[in-house]
N, CA, C and O atoms as a GROMACS GRO file, in nm:
protein
  352
    1MET      N    1   0.068  -0.132  -0.003
    1MET     CA    2  -0.006   0.010   0.015
    1MET      C    3   0.106   0.128   0.006
    1MET      O    4   0.208   0.133   0.074
    2HIS      N    5   0.057   0.236  -0.106
    2HIS     CA    6   0.098   0.354  -0.082
    2HIS      C    7   0.087   0.429   0.060
    2HIS      O    8  -0.009   0.419   0.136
    3ASN      N    9   0.201   0.504   0.081
    3ASN     CA   10   0.212   0.551   0.183
    3ASN      C   11   0.278   0.701   0.155
    3ASN      O   12   0.395   0.737   0.144
    4PRO      N   13   0.127   0.786   0.146
    4PRO     CA   14   0.172   0.924   0.071
    4PRO      C   15   0.288   1.054   0.230
    4PRO      O   16   0.333   1.168   0.216
    5ASP      N   17   0.293   0.983   0.323
    5ASP     CA   18   0.339   1.040   0.410
    5ASP      C   19   0.502   0.971   0.447
    5ASP      O   20   0.568   1.018   0.539
    6ASN      N   21   0.543   0.880   0.382
    6ASN     CA   22   0.682   0.808   0.355
    6ASN      C   23   0.751   0.926   0.271
    6ASN      O   24   0.708   0.968   0.164
    7THR      N   25   0.822   0.957   0.314
    7THR     CA   26   0.984   1.044   0.273
    7THR      C   27   1.058   1.049   0.338
    7THR      O   28   1.105   1.146   0.398
    8ALA      N   29   1.107   0.857   0.338
    8ALA     CA   30   1.253   0.853   0.341
    8ALA      C   31   1.339   0.840   0.213
    8ALA      O   32   1.461   0.851   0.228
    9ASN      N   33   1.298   0.822   0.112
    9ASN     CA   34   1.401   0.857  -0.016
    9ASN      C   35   1.356   0.955  -0.047
    9ASN      O   36   1.350   0.962  -0.170
   10GLN      N   37   1.313   1.055   0.010
   10GLN     CA   38   1.297   1.221  -0.052
   10GLN      C   39   1.431   1.255   0.030
   10GLN      O   40   1.484   1.171   0.103
   11GLN      N   41   1.490   1.407   0.009
   11GLN     CA   42   1.602   1.462   0.095
   11GLN      C   43   1.521   1.603   0.102
   11GLN      O   44   1.409   1.598   0.050
   12GLU      N   45   1.549   1.692   0.142
   12GLU     CA   46   1.521   1.829   0.164
   12GLU      C   47   1.551   1.897   0.022
   12GLU      O   48   1.589   1.841  -0.080
   13LEU      N   49   1.516   2.067   0.049
   13LEU     CA   50   1.545   2.131  -0.107
   13LEU      C   51   1.659   2.178  -0.057
   13LEU      O   52   1.676   2.227   0.054
   14THR      N   53   1.783   2.154  -0.190
   14THR     CA   54   1.911   2.177  -0.156
   14THR      C   55   1.863   2.296  -0.317
   14THR      O   56   1.761   2.304  -0.385
   15TYR      N   57   1.986   2.360  -0.320
   15TYR     CA   58   2.011   2.519  -0.430
   15TYR      C   59   2.100   2.461  -0.466
   15TYR      O   60   2.172   2.411  -0.380
   16ARG      N   61   2.128   2.447  -0.587
   16ARG     CA   62   2.237   2.429  -0.660
   16ARG      C   63   2.273   2.506  -0.789
   16ARG      O   64   2.200   2.585  -0.848
   17LEU      N   65   2.402   2.468  -0.825
   17LEU     CA   66   2.468   2.546  -0.950
   17LEU      C   67   2.375   2.443  -1.063
   17LEU      O   68   2.349   2.323  -1.063
   18PRO      N   69   2.346   2.548  -1.145
   18PRO     CA   70   2.280   2.456  -1.299
   18PRO      C   71   2.352   2.372  -1.320
   18PRO      O   72   2.330   2.251  -1.328
   19SER      N   73   2.501   2.462  -1.338
   19SER     CA   74   2.602   2.380  -1.418
   19SER      C   75   2.633   2.248  -1.308
   19SER      O   76   2.688   2.149  -1.357
   20GLU      N   77   2.610   2.247  -1.210
   20GLU     CA   78   2.627   2.114  -1.126
   20GLU      C   79   2.493   1.987  -1.179
   20GLU      O   80   2.459   1.904  -1.095
   21LEU      N   81   2.464   1.985  -1.243
   21LEU     CA   82   2.330   1.892  -1.232
   21LEU      C   83   2.372   1.860  -1.357
   21LEU      O   84   2.424   1.942  -1.433
   22LYS      N   85   2.341   1.679  -1.399
   22LYS     CA   86   2.359   1.619  -1.556
   22LYS      C   87   2.248   1.580  -1.608
   22LYS      O   88   2.173   1.493  -1.563
   23PRO      N   89   2.231   1.652  -1.718
   23PRO     CA   90   2.132   1.591  -1.792
   23PRO      C   91   2.097   1.412  -1.834
   23PRO      O   92   2.168   1.344  -1.908
   24TYR      N   93   2.018   1.382  -1.791
   24TYR     CA   94   1.986   1.180  -1.846
   24TYR      C   95   1.977   1.228  -1.961
   24TYR      O   96   1.900   1.311  -2.009
   25PRO      N   97   2.116   1.132  -2.033
   25PRO     CA   98   2.098   1.121  -2.118
   25PRO      C   99   1.952   1.034  -2.225
   25PRO      O  100   1.918   1.038  -2.343
   26GLY      N  101   1.921   0.991  -2.149
   26GLY     CA  102   1.803   0.889  -2.181
   26GLY      C  103   1.672   0.946  -2.207
   26GLY      O  104   1.572   0.912  -2.271
   27ASN      N  105   1.705   1.036  -2.140
   27ASN     CA  106   1.573   1.111  -2.104
   27ASN      C  107   1.497   1.113  -2.278
   27ASN      O  108   1.542   1.144  -2.388
   28ALA      N  109   1.357   1.060  -2.229
   28ALA     CA  110   1.260   1.054  -2.381
   28ALA      C  111   1.198   1.206  -2.431
   28ALA      O  112   1.184   1.252  -2.544
   29ARG      N  113   1.166   1.261  -2.299
   29ARG     CA  114   1.103   1.397  -2.353
   29ARG      C  115   1.204   1.505  -2.382
   29ARG      O  116   1.299   1.550  -2.318
   30ARG      N  117   1.153   1.530  -2.496
   30ARG     CA  118   1.236   1.673  -2.544
   30ARG      C  119   1.179   1.798  -2.567
   30ARG      O  120   1.067   1.803  -2.618
   31HIS      N  121   1.242   1.905  -2.536
   31HIS     CA  122   1.167   2.052  -2.512
   31HIS      C  123   1.187   2.172  -2.657
   31HIS      O  124   1.280   2.243  -2.696
   32ASN      N  125   1.045   2.145  -2.705
   32ASN     CA  126   1.092   2.286  -2.817
   32ASN      C  127   1.114   2.409  -2.752
   32ASN      O  128   1.112   2.436  -2.632
   33GLU      N  129   1.143   2.502  -2.885
   33GLU     CA  130   1.208   2.632  -2.817
   33GLU      C  131   1.090   2.744  -2.764
   33GLU      O  132   1.089   2.842  -2.690
   34LYS      N  133   0.972   2.652  -2.865
   34LYS     CA  134   0.854   2.757  -2.767
   34LYS      C  135   0.824   2.722  -2.639
   34LYS      O  136   0.784   2.811  -2.564
   35GLN      N  137   0.841   2.566  -2.582
   35GLN     CA  138   0.824   2.511  -2.433
   35GLN      C  139   0.928   2.571  -2.406
   35GLN      O  140   0.878   2.652  -2.328
   36ILE      N  141   1.091   2.611  -2.409
   36ILE     CA  142   1.148   2.664  -2.308
   36ILE      C  143   1.142   2.767  -2.291
   36ILE      O  144   1.207   2.807  -2.195
   37ALA      N  145   1.054   2.880  -2.378
   37ALA     CA  146   1.006   3.026  -2.391
   37ALA      C  147   0.946   3.019  -2.268
   37ALA      O  148   0.998   3.075  -2.171
   38ALA      N  149   0.819   2.943  -2.258
   38ALA     CA  150   0.695   2.998  -2.212
   38ALA      C  151   0.729   2.887  -2.009
   38ALA      O  152   0.662   2.889  -1.906
   39LEU      N  153   0.864   2.812  -2.047
   39LEU     CA  154   0.875   2.800  -1.915
   39LEU      C  155   0.952   2.862  -1.870
   39LEU      O  156   0.964   2.850  -1.748
   40MET      N  157   1.071   2.986  -1.964
   40MET     CA  158   1.129   3.048  -1.889
   40MET      C  159   1.028   3.210  -1.861
   40MET      O  160   1.063   3.305  -1.791
   41ALA      N  161   0.936   3.200  -1.918
   41ALA     CA  162   0.816   3.333  -1.864
   41ALA      C  163   0.728   3.261  -1.727
   41ALA      O  164   0.628   3.313  -1.676
   42SER      N  165   0.756   3.202  -1.708
   42SER     CA  166   0.679   3.102  -1.637
   42SER      C  167   0.753   3.146  -1.500
   42SER      O  168   0.713   3.218  -1.409
   43ILE      N  169   0.867   3.082  -1.516
   43ILE     CA  170   0.982   3.118  -1.396
   43ILE      C  171   1.034   3.253  -1.374
   43ILE      O  172   1.073   3.292  -1.265
   44SER      N  173   1.034   3.340  -1.505
   44SER     CA  174   1.053   3.464  -1.454
   44SER      C  175   0.930   3.546  -1.391
   44SER      O  176   0.957   3.659  -1.348
   45GLU      N  177   0.791   3.498  -1.380
   45GLU     CA  178   0.720   3.564  -1.344
   45GLU      C  179   0.651   3.538  -1.210
   45GLU      O  180   0.597   3.618  -1.135
   46PHE      N  181   0.672   3.360  -1.192
   46PHE     CA  182   0.678   3.274  -1.080
   46PHE      C  183   0.775   3.266  -0.957
   46PHE      O  184   0.768   3.269  -0.834
   47GLY      N  185   0.846   3.258  -1.032
   47GLY     CA  186   0.998   3.162  -0.989
   47GLY      C  187   0.988   3.001  -1.026
   47GLY      O  188   0.939   2.956  -1.130
   48PHE      N  189   1.042   2.928  -0.923
   48PHE     CA  190   1.064   2.764  -0.942
   48PHE      C  191   0.929   2.749  -0.857
   48PHE      O  192   0.925   2.779  -0.737
   49THR      N  193   0.810   2.696  -0.935
   49THR     CA  194   0.708   2.590  -0.818
   49THR      C  195   0.725   2.458  -0.788
   49THR      O  196   0.651   2.407  -0.704
   50ASN      N  197   0.829   2.379  -0.853
   50ASN     CA  198   0.858   2.245  -0.896
   50ASN      C  199   0.988   2.265  -0.906
   50ASN      O  200   1.051   2.333  -0.988
   51PRO      N  201   1.044   2.167  -0.768
   51PRO     CA  202   1.213   2.158  -0.794
   51PRO      C  203   1.239   2.068  -0.880
   51PRO      O  204   1.153   2.004  -0.940
   52ILE      N  205   1.392   2.054  -0.896
   52ILE     CA  206   1.403   1.959  -1.012
   52ILE      C  207   1.436   1.852  -0.953
   52ILE      O  208   1.526   1.875  -0.872
   53LEU      N  209   1.404   1.738  -0.954
   53LEU     CA  210   1.422   1.601  -0.884
   53LEU      C  211   1.571   1.531  -0.912
   53LEU      O  212   1.572   1.506  -1.032
   54THR      N  213   1.653   1.504  -0.872
   54THR     CA  214   1.833   1.403  -0.921
   54THR      C  215   1.821   1.309  -0.846
   54THR      O  216   1.721   1.298  -0.775
   55ASN      N  217   1.901   1.236  -0.846
   55ASN     CA  218   1.922   1.140  -0.775
   55ASN      C  219   2.067   1.168  -0.699
   55ASN      O  220   2.128   1.274  -0.716
   56GLU      N  221   2.104   1.086  -0.632
   56GLU     CA  222   2.289   1.086  -0.586
   56GLU      C  223   2.375   1.177  -0.604
   56GLU      O  224   2.442   1.259  -0.542
   57ASP      N  225   2.344   1.119  -0.758
   57ASP     CA  226   2.482   1.210  -0.836
   57ASP      C  227   2.422   1.317  -0.920
   57ASP      O  228   2.428   1.330  -1.042
   58VAL      N  229   2.383   1.366  -0.863
   58VAL     CA  230   2.299   1.479  -0.936
   58VAL      C  231   2.245   1.455  -1.077
   58VAL      O  232   2.268   1.548  -1.154
   59MET      N  233   2.189   1.368  -1.122
   59MET     CA  234   2.184   1.336  -1.233
   59MET      C  235   2.048   1.372  -1.251
   59MET      O  236   1.982   1.318  -1.163
   60ILE      N  237   1.955   1.462  -1.350
   60ILE     CA  238   1.828   1.502  -1.328
   60ILE      C  239   1.709   1.424  -1.383
   60ILE      O  240   1.688   1.419  -1.504
   61LEU      N  241   1.626   1.358  -1.286
   61LEU     CA  242   1.518   1.262  -1.311
   61LEU      C  243   1.418   1.334  -1.348
   61LEU      O  244   1.318   1.273  -1.388
   62SER      N  245   1.418   1.417  -1.347
   62SER     CA  246   1.267   1.560  -1.335
   62SER      C  247   1.288   1.638  -1.400
   62SER      O  248   1.410   1.630  -1.410
   63GLY      N  249   1.250   1.739  -1.476
   63GLY     CA  250   1.294   1.886  -1.489
   63GLY      C  251   1.384   1.925  -1.577
   63GLY      O  252   1.443   2.031  -1.558
   64HIS      N  253   1.410   1.844  -1.691
   64HIS     CA  254   1.506   1.916  -1.742
   64HIS      C  255   1.498   2.052  -1.844
   64HIS      O  256   1.582   2.140  -1.861
   65GLY      N  257   1.317   2.027  -1.924
   65GLY     CA  258   1.315   2.132  -1.926
   65GLY      C  259   1.301   2.309  -1.834
   65GLY      O  260   1.330   2.418  -1.882
   66ARG      N  261   1.261   2.287  -1.733
   66ARG     CA  262   1.311   2.376  -1.605
   66ARG      C  263   1.446   2.375  -1.611
   66ARG      O  264   1.481   2.488  -1.576
   67TRP      N  265   1.512   2.329  -1.629
   67TRP     CA  266   1.697   2.336  -1.604
   67TRP      C  267   1.731   2.364  -1.732
   67TRP      O  268   1.848   2.400  -1.742
   68GLN      N  269   1.667   2.361  -1.842
   68GLN     CA  270   1.723   2.430  -1.967
   68GLN      C  271   1.683   2.575  -1.918
   68GLN      O  272   1.756   2.653  -1.856
   69ALA      N  273   1.546   2.597  -1.959
   69ALA     CA  274   1.512   2.747  -1.888
   69ALA      C  275   1.580   2.831  -1.800
   69ALA      O  276   1.597   2.946  -1.839
   70ALA      N  277   1.628   2.797  -1.680
   70ALA     CA  278   1.713   2.840  -1.571
   70ALA      C  279   1.819   2.855  -1.633
   70ALA      O  280   1.857   2.972  -1.634
   71LYS      N  281   1.897   2.768  -1.696
   71LYS     CA  282   2.045   2.817  -1.823
   71LYS      C  283   2.032   2.932  -1.851
   71LYS      O  284   2.098   3.027  -1.807
   72ARG      N  285   1.908   2.937  -1.961
   72ARG     CA  286   1.920   3.062  -2.091
   72ARG      C  287   1.866   3.177  -2.010
   72ARG      O  288   1.860   3.288  -2.064
   73LEU      N  289   1.806   3.155  -1.826
   73LEU     CA  290   1.749   3.253  -1.809
   73LEU      C  291   1.908   3.328  -1.713
   73LEU      O  292   1.917   3.450  -1.695
   74GLU      N  293   2.008   3.237  -1.667
   74GLU     CA  294   2.138   3.316  -1.622
   74GLU      C  295   2.110   3.293  -1.453
   74GLU      O  296   2.176   3.352  -1.368
   75LEU      N  297   1.963   3.163  -1.413
   75LEU     CA  298   1.993   3.181  -1.241
   75LEU      C  299   2.129   3.162  -1.242
   75LEU      O  300   2.202   3.116  -1.329
   76GLU      N  301   2.155   3.208  -1.122
   76GLU     CA  302   2.231   3.136  -1.017
   76GLU      C  303   2.233   3.000  -0.944
   76GLU      O  304   2.332   2.942  -0.900
   77THR      N  305   2.079   2.952  -0.937
   77THR     CA  306   2.083   2.876  -0.828
   77THR      C  307   1.961   2.793  -0.864
   77THR      O  308   1.870   2.853  -0.922
   78VAL      N  309   1.949   2.678  -0.841
   78VAL     CA  310   1.791   2.611  -0.842
   78VAL      C  311   1.719   2.534  -0.798
   78VAL      O  312   1.715   2.429  -0.863
   79PRO      N  313   1.672   2.536  -0.732
   79PRO     CA  314   1.604   2.419  -0.632
   79PRO      C  315   1.602   2.308  -0.697
   79PRO      O  316   1.560   2.295  -0.812
   80THR      N  317   1.654   2.208  -0.616
   80THR     CA  318   1.661   2.039  -0.615
   80THR      C  319   1.618   1.980  -0.517
   80THR      O  320   1.645   2.039  -0.412
   81ARG      N  321   1.531   1.840  -0.497
   81ARG     CA  322   1.544   1.759  -0.428
   81ARG      C  323   1.586   1.606  -0.467
   81ARG      O  324   1.551   1.556  -0.574
   82ILE      N  325   1.647   1.553  -0.390
   82ILE     CA  326   1.746   1.398  -0.461
   82ILE      C  327   1.639   1.338  -0.366
   82ILE      O  328   1.608   1.357  -0.248
   83ILE      N  329   1.588   1.242  -0.489
   83ILE     CA  330   1.536   1.138  -0.455
   83ILE      C  331   1.664   0.966  -0.474
   83ILE      O  332   1.720   0.907  -0.567
   84ALA      N  333   1.655   0.951  -0.327
   84ALA     CA  334   1.752   0.875  -0.264
   84ALA      C  335   1.727   0.703  -0.338
   84ALA      O  336   1.621   0.641  -0.344
   85GLY      N  337   1.830   0.671  -0.375
   85GLY     CA  338   1.802   0.535  -0.429
   85GLY      C  339   1.812   0.501  -0.542
   85GLY      O  340   1.880   0.401  -0.568
   86LEU      N  341   1.747   0.575  -0.645
   86LEU     CA  342   1.736   0.583  -0.786
   86LEU      C  343   1.908   0.584  -0.894
   86LEU      O  344   1.915   0.666  -0.985
   87ARG      N  345   1.969   0.536  -0.880
   87ARG     CA  346   2.063   0.495  -1.008
   87ARG      C  347   2.058   0.465  -1.125
   87ARG      O  348   2.045   0.347  -1.157
   88LEU      N  349   2.066   0.564  -1.218
   88LEU     CA  350   2.058   0.571  -1.399
   88LEU      C  351   2.182   0.499  -1.436
   88LEU      O  352   2.212   0.484  -1.555
   0.00000   0.00000   0.00000
C-alpha cells in the first residue's frame, strides 16, 4: 500500500548551480524552443514552483525543461530535491 507520508527516500530542498546538474542522456522528453520560452516566462513571473528532481549523483530525473530554462535565464541557483536510491 502506498503511504503518502513516507518520505524516507526524499531529501530536503537544496539549491544548486545549474552547471552542477547532469542531464539524463536517456531522457525521452525533448523540449522545443516554444516550450523552453514558456518555461522561462513562467519562472520569471512565478519563480520555481516545482524543484528539479535528481538522484544522489545529481543526474536529473525530472525537470530537464526547467533546467534548460534556468540556464538560459542565467539563474545562479535552482531548487533541487534528491530522490535517494535511484541509479541510472
